[in-house]
C-alpha positions as CSV (number, residue, x, y, z in Angstrom):
1,X,-7.8,94.5,25.5
2,X,-9.8,94.5,28.8
3,X,-10.7,90.8,30.3
4,X,-14.4,89.8,29.8
5,X,-15.7,89.1,33.2
6,X,-17.9,86.3,31.7
7,X,-14.8,84.4,30.4
8,X,-13.0,81.7,32.2
9,X,-9.4,81.8,32.4
10,X,-6.5,79.7,31.1
11,X,-3.6,78.3,33.3
12,X,-0.5,77.3,31.5
13,X,0.9,74.7,33.9
14,X,4.3,72.8,34.0
15,X,3.9,69.1,34.6
16,X,7.5,68.6,35.2
17,X,9.4,65.6,34.0
18,X,6.5,63.1,34.7
19,X,6.5,62.3,38.7
20,X,3.5,63.7,40.5
21,X,5.7,64.6,43.5
22,X,7.8,66.8,41.4
23,X,4.9,69.2,40.6
24,X,4.9,72.5,42.4
25,X,2.1,73.1,45.0
26,X,0.6,75.6,42.8
27,X,0.6,73.2,39.8
28,X,-1.3,70.5,42.1
29,X,-3.7,73.1,42.9
30,X,-4.3,74.1,39.4
31,X,-4.8,70.7,38.1
32,X,-7.1,69.7,41.1
33,X,-9.4,72.8,40.4
34,X,-9.5,72.3,36.6
35,X,-12.6,72.8,34.6
36,X,-11.1,71.4,31.6
37,X,-7.8,69.7,31.1
38,X,-5.8,69.9,27.8
39,X,-2.5,67.8,28.4
40,X,0.5,67.0,26.2
41,X,1.4,63.5,25.4
42,X,4.3,63.3,27.9
43,X,2.0,64.1,31.1
44,X,2.0,60.9,33.1
45,X,-1.2,59.1,34.2
46,X,-0.4,60.0,37.9
47,X,-0.4,63.6,37.3
48,X,-3.7,63.3,35.1
49,X,-5.3,61.5,38.2
50,X,-5.0,64.8,40.4
51,X,-7.7,66.3,38.1
52,X,-11.4,66.2,39.1
53,X,-13.2,63.1,37.8
54,X,-15.8,65.0,36.0
55,X,-13.2,67.3,34.3
56,X,-13.2,66.6,30.5
57,X,-9.5,65.7,29.7
58,X,-8.2,66.2,26.2
59,X,-4.9,64.8,24.8
60,X,-3.1,67.3,22.5
61,X,-0.4,65.3,21.5
62,X,3.0,67.4,21.1
63,X,5.5,64.7,20.6
64,X,8.4,65.6,18.5
65,X,8.4,64.1,15.1
66,X,5.0,62.6,15.6
67,X,1.4,63.4,14.6
68,X,-0.3,65.9,16.9
69,X,-2.8,68.4,17.5
70,X,-1.7,71.7,15.5
71,X,-1.1,74.6,17.4
72,X,-3.7,76.8,15.9
73,X,-6.3,74.1,17.0
74,X,-5.0,73.9,20.5
75,X,-5.4,77.8,20.8
76,X,-8.9,77.7,19.5
77,X,-9.8,74.9,22.0
78,X,-8.6,76.9,24.9
79,X,-10.4,79.9,23.8
80,X,-13.7,78.0,23.2
81,X,-13.5,76.5,26.5
82,X,-12.6,79.6,28.2
83,X,-15.6,81.4,26.6
84,X,-17.8,78.6,28.5
85,X,-16.7,80.2,31.7
86,X,-14.3,77.2,32.5
87,X,-10.8,77.3,34.2
88,X,-8.8,75.6,31.5
89,X,-5.6,74.0,32.4
90,X,-3.1,73.4,29.7
91,X,-0.7,71.0,31.2
92,X,2.7,70.9,29.4
93,X,5.5,68.4,30.3
94,X,8.6,70.2,31.9
95,X,8.2,73.8,32.2
96,X,5.9,75.8,29.8
97,X,8.4,78.6,29.2
98,X,11.1,76.2,27.9
99,X,10.2,75.0,24.3
100,X,6.6,74.8,25.4
101,X,5.3,77.5,22.8
102,X,4.0,79.7,25.9
103,X,4.6,82.9,24.3
104,X,2.5,82.0,21.2
105,X,-0.4,80.7,23.6
106,X,-0.3,83.9,25.8
107,X,-0.3,86.2,22.8
108,X,-3.3,84.4,21.4
109,X,-5.3,84.2,24.6
110,X,-4.6,87.9,25.6
111,X,-5.6,89.1,22.2
112,X,-9.1,87.4,22.7
113,X,-9.4,89.0,26.3
114,X,-8.6,85.9,28.0
115,X,-6.8,86.0,31.5
116,X,-3.6,83.7,31.4
117,X,-1.5,82.6,34.4
118,X,1.7,80.7,34.0
119,X,2.7,78.1,36.5
120,X,6.3,77.0,36.2
121,X,7.7,73.5,36.4
122,X,10.7,71.3,36.5
123,X,12.4,71.3,33.2
124,X,14.3,67.9,31.9
125,X,17.7,69.3,32.3
126,X,17.1,70.1,36.1
127,X,15.4,66.7,36.5
128,X,18.1,64.7,34.8
129,X,20.9,66.7,36.9
130,X,19.1,65.8,40.2
131,X,18.3,62.3,39.1
132,X,21.8,61.2,38.0
133,X,23.5,63.6,40.5
134,X,25.6,66.0,38.4
135,X,25.4,69.9,38.5
136,X,24.6,72.0,35.5
137,X,26.9,74.5,36.6
138,X,30.3,74.6,38.1
139,X,32.2,77.6,39.4
140,X,35.4,76.7,37.7
141,X,34.3,74.9,34.5
142,X,30.9,75.8,33.7
143,X,29.8,79.2,34.2
144,X,26.8,79.2,31.7
145,X,24.1,76.9,30.9
146,X,22.7,76.7,27.4
147,X,19.2,75.5,26.6
148,X,18.8,74.6,23.1
149,X,16.6,72.4,20.9
150,X,18.3,70.3,18.2
151,X,15.7,71.4,15.6
152,X,13.8,74.5,14.4
153,X,10.1,74.6,13.5
154,X,10.3,73.0,10.1
155,X,12.1,70.0,11.5
156,X,15.6,70.9,10.1
157,X,18.7,70.7,12.4
158,X,19.7,74.1,13.7
159,X,22.6,75.4,12.0
160,X,24.5,77.7,14.5
161,X,26.2,75.9,17.2
162,X,28.6,78.5,18.2
163,X,26.9,79.3,21.6
164,X,26.8,75.6,22.6
165,X,30.4,75.1,21.6
166,X,31.5,77.6,24.4
167,X,33.9,75.3,26.6
168,X,32.7,77.1,29.8
169,X,29.2,76.3,29.1
170,X,26.9,73.3,29.7
171,X,24.8,72.6,27.0
172,X,21.4,71.0,27.5
173,X,20.0,69.8,23.9
174,X,16.4,69.0,23.8
175,X,15.0,66.7,21.3
176,X,18.5,65.6,19.9
177,X,18.4,61.8,20.2
178,X,17.7,61.3,16.5
179,X,20.5,63.6,15.4
180,X,23.1,62.9,18.0
181,X,25.9,62.2,15.6
182,X,25.3,65.3,13.4
183,X,25.0,67.5,16.6
184,X,28.3,66.1,17.7
185,X,29.8,67.0,14.4
186,X,28.5,70.6,14.6
187,X,29.8,71.3,17.9
188,X,33.3,69.8,17.2
189,X,33.3,72.0,13.9
190,X,32.4,75.1,16.1
191,X,35.3,74.6,18.5
192,X,34.2,72.3,21.2
193,X,36.7,69.7,22.2
194,X,36.2,66.1,20.9
195,X,36.9,64.9,24.5
196,X,34.0,66.8,25.9
197,X,31.9,64.5,28.2
198,X,28.3,63.9,27.1
199,X,25.4,62.5,29.2
200,X,22.5,61.0,26.9
201,X,19.4,60.5,29.1
202,X,16.2,59.1,28.0
203,X,12.9,59.9,29.9
204,X,14.6,62.3,32.6
205,X,12.7,62.3,35.8
206,X,11.0,59.0,35.4
207,X,11.7,55.9,37.1
208,X,12.4,54.3,33.6
209,X,15.2,56.9,33.0
210,X,18.3,55.7,31.5
211,X,21.8,57.3,31.3
212,X,24.5,56.6,28.5
213,X,28.0,58.2,28.9
214,X,30.0,59.3,25.8
215,X,32.2,61.9,24.7
216,X,31.5,64.2,21.7
217,X,34.0,62.1,19.6
218,X,32.0,58.9,20.3
219,X,28.9,60.4,19.9
220,X,29.5,60.8,16.1
221,X,28.9,56.9,15.8
222,X,26.6,56.6,18.9
223,X,23.2,54.7,18.2
224,X,20.6,54.9,21.0
225,X,18.5,51.7,21.6
226,X,16.0,53.1,23.8
227,X,12.4,52.7,24.5
228,X,11.3,55.7,22.6
229,X,11.3,58.2,25.4
230,X,12.3,61.8,25.0
231,X,16.1,62.2,25.0
232,X,18.0,65.1,26.5
233,X,21.7,65.5,25.7
234,X,24.0,67.3,28.1
235,X,27.4,68.3,26.8
236,X,30.0,69.6,29.1
237,X,32.6,68.8,31.8
238,X,29.7,68.4,34.4
239,X,28.4,65.4,32.4
240,X,31.4,63.3,33.6
241,X,29.9,63.3,37.3
242,X,26.6,61.8,36.0
243,X,26.0,58.5,37.9
244,X,23.3,55.8,37.9
245,X,21.4,57.3,41.1
246,X,17.7,57.5,40.8
247,X,15.1,59.5,42.7
248,X,14.1,56.4,44.5
249,X,17.7,55.8,45.7
250,X,18.2,59.3,47.0
251,X,14.9,60.2,48.2
252,X,14.6,62.5,51.1
253,X,13.5,60.8,54.3
254,X,11.9,62.5,57.3
255,X,14.4,62.5,60.2
256,X,13.1,60.7,63.2
257,X,13.2,63.9,65.3
258,X,10.7,65.3,63.0
259,X,8.2,62.4,63.0
260,X,5.1,62.5,65.2
């Protein structure tokens, strides 16, 4: 369907893991020029502050296991705002293309003639690897990375863990905190060694991020007593190298030779 020139457009923008300085330049420009902003619950206040003061800002929820605006409602809202001629920014935590329902939104908007742009962002697994200083791949022990969610659409734990059980893969498991024991049991049953290192990271990329080290075997009885932030589970040999470094500790500083 050809685009209606009277329509606005929608930009599906990755807000990254929370810190405003981890946004891409394109994401900052998109937020700063937004005519209307629809944002997920995990988007930080410092990122929202980049939007124009007069821009309407609508919180759409989207926290796992909590009440939130239905996807159909979000779709209709984006369409309604675009039909007013506005540039709509749909601001999503992390990267829009990783568990962000970006495919559904693109299909809906394009089917109604609305122009769509996707702006990538830093996903939680990459933010966690940088923050706690471990790689996601290793040329000897981790030749693949598997991005997976612990749950399917109806909230049930996914049933097939064979890909994540590959001993040469790093498994980055999103939304897995409440089912960590069951996940560990499934991975061991699928063939992953009980001694496999595990990093359990809450609020990856945030100054409040926490790291807990475990193995698959110990995860079966693991109880996380955190602050309620999103939990990412990294399974694989690379997780053994995770340390309690933070972005603040390891921030890049401009060399004296480049100053002035």
